[in-house]
C-alpha positions, 0 to 999 in steps of 0.5 A: 551508357547508350550513345546519345546524338540529339541532332539526328532529327534535324540532320534528316529533316534538313538533308532529306525531308526538306530537300525532297519536299521543296523540289516537288512543290514550289510552296509547301502545303498547309499540312506539311508546313504545320506538321513540320513546325510542330515536329521542329518545336517538339524536337527542340524541347525534347533536346533541351529536356533530355540533354541536361539529364544525359550530361548529368549522368555522364559526370566525367568532364572530358566526356561532357566537353566532347559532347558539348563541342560535338553538338556546337559544331554540328549545330553551326554546320546545320545553321549554315546549310539552312542560312544558304536558303535565307536572305540576310534580312531574314537571318537578322530578323528574329520574328516568326510569321506563318501567315504565308507558309512559304519555304523561306518561313520554314527555313527561318523557323528551323534556323531560329530553333537551332539558334535557340539550342546553340544559345542553350549550350553557350549559356549553360556550358560556356566553359566547354565550348570549342573557341575555334569553332566557326560562328553561325551566319547570324552572329557574323552578320550582326557583328558586321553591321555593328563593326561597320558603324563603330569603326566609322565613329572610332576613326573620327576619334582617332583622327582628333586624338592624333593617331597617324593614318598608318596605325589607324589602318593597322588597328581597324584592318581586322574589323574591316576584313571581317565585314568582307566575309561571306556569312555562309562561308566564313572562317571566323571563329568564336575566339576571333569574334570574341576578341574583336568584340572586346577590342572594339569595346575597349577602344571606345572606353579608351576614347571616352577616358582620354581627357588629354588627347596628346597622350592618346597614341601612347595609351593606345599602344599600352592597350594593344599590349594589354589585349595581346594584339599580336597582329604581324602588321602592328608589330612591324609598325611598332618596330618601325616606330621605335627605330625612328625614335632611336635615331633621335638619340645622338649617342649609343649610350642614349640609345641603350638607355632608351631600349633598356627603359622600353624593355623594363616598361614592357616586361612590367606591363599588365596583360589580360590573361588568356587573351590573344588576337592570333593564337598561332603567333607568339604573344606580342609581349614576347615578340617585343622583348625579343626584338629589344633584347637583340637591339640591346646586344647589337648596340652593346657590341658596337659600343664595345668595338668602337670604345673598348680594347681598340682605343689608343692607350691614352684614350683607354686610360680615361674610359672608366674615369669619372669626376665625382661631384656633390652637385645635383643634375639640375645644378650641373645643368644650370652651371653649364648653361651659365658657362656657355651663355657667358661665353666662358665655354666657347664650344658651338655644339652644346649637345656635345658638351652636355654629352661629355659632362654626362659621361665624365661627371657624377652627381651627388646621387647618381654615378651615371648621369643620363644625357637626356636628364642633363639636357632637360635640366640645362634648358629648364629655368628653376628659381630654387636651383638658381639660388642653390648655385648662387650659394655655391659660388658665394662659398667659392668667393669666400674661400678665395684669396687675393693674388694667385686666386684673384682669377677665381674671384673674377670668374665667380663675379662673372657667374653672379652677373648672370643671375 
């Protein structure tokens, strides 16, 4: 089959005919202008008609893909050349005026016809497009105007929803950087523009759907993971945020529990398929999982070093020892609160007491009690739990005897006075 290159007319007209004519005359004569417009429109229509037949005859997908991408790339190059002779206002205005017949009008007519050809390939052969191809100048200008307006609205929503300033800067940085690009010499690609357009839409959807503003920051992090926002600045922000959170857990055990919870949560997170902010970097989920895995290994090594084979014999003896109980976690928390509030336990640091019991005691359903769970139940007043503890204490009273077990009665009586 004979090779077909549909844009040869436009390349010659833009590079040669138009350049020569514009240098000779300040304004095009009417005959040249009219003939040029007729040739441009006719050539565009010929391309639209002939390309479909040519691609049908190709049949092989690889050849079709190469042809579509070749046309796409060269159309964008020609549009950039034409746009260099147009104002931003003309690029955004799709109306055509031939009343004055100026060189600017002719450039605009060329640009709009090239844009129509590009739109045809995008509409009919979208799956073959080169996503790494630069976008045309008019696409970028339209996006810049929209993002400038939308970022201002989103910022107000983020502030009212409790998103800190640093995270705002990280999220909006790609949009603001795009708005600073020169429309005739921009490196922005189809993939990048499509990603930011989708991200912009989902940020608005998240704001509209968030009734409870207190959990908005958490939902924002979930969205950024969902759309694979693998921006290096966001990953650094996330690492810093998790590091600060870990400092709030007093024991290595609690840090490990939190890290493993995050690891499970991120591993099970739903992701948007084939979506990425920066295709040159690893997916955000992979980066997070790797960092969490390294932290878990680190804290396990610290735990083994400080609490393993180097313990004195007496301490090593109790390393894996547990007091097994039939209590629920909520009952243990309630009983400990009674013991501490009544002054029977006189430890000043209640957090240490709770950590001790969570480490050395089991509940009826759990061989390992979370310090955080025990702490929550310690401070939570629950009438049902209170009644169940009272019943347990009454059973102890009924089983006690006079004489040697009188002390038990006194202790239980002290407990019952707390209800």
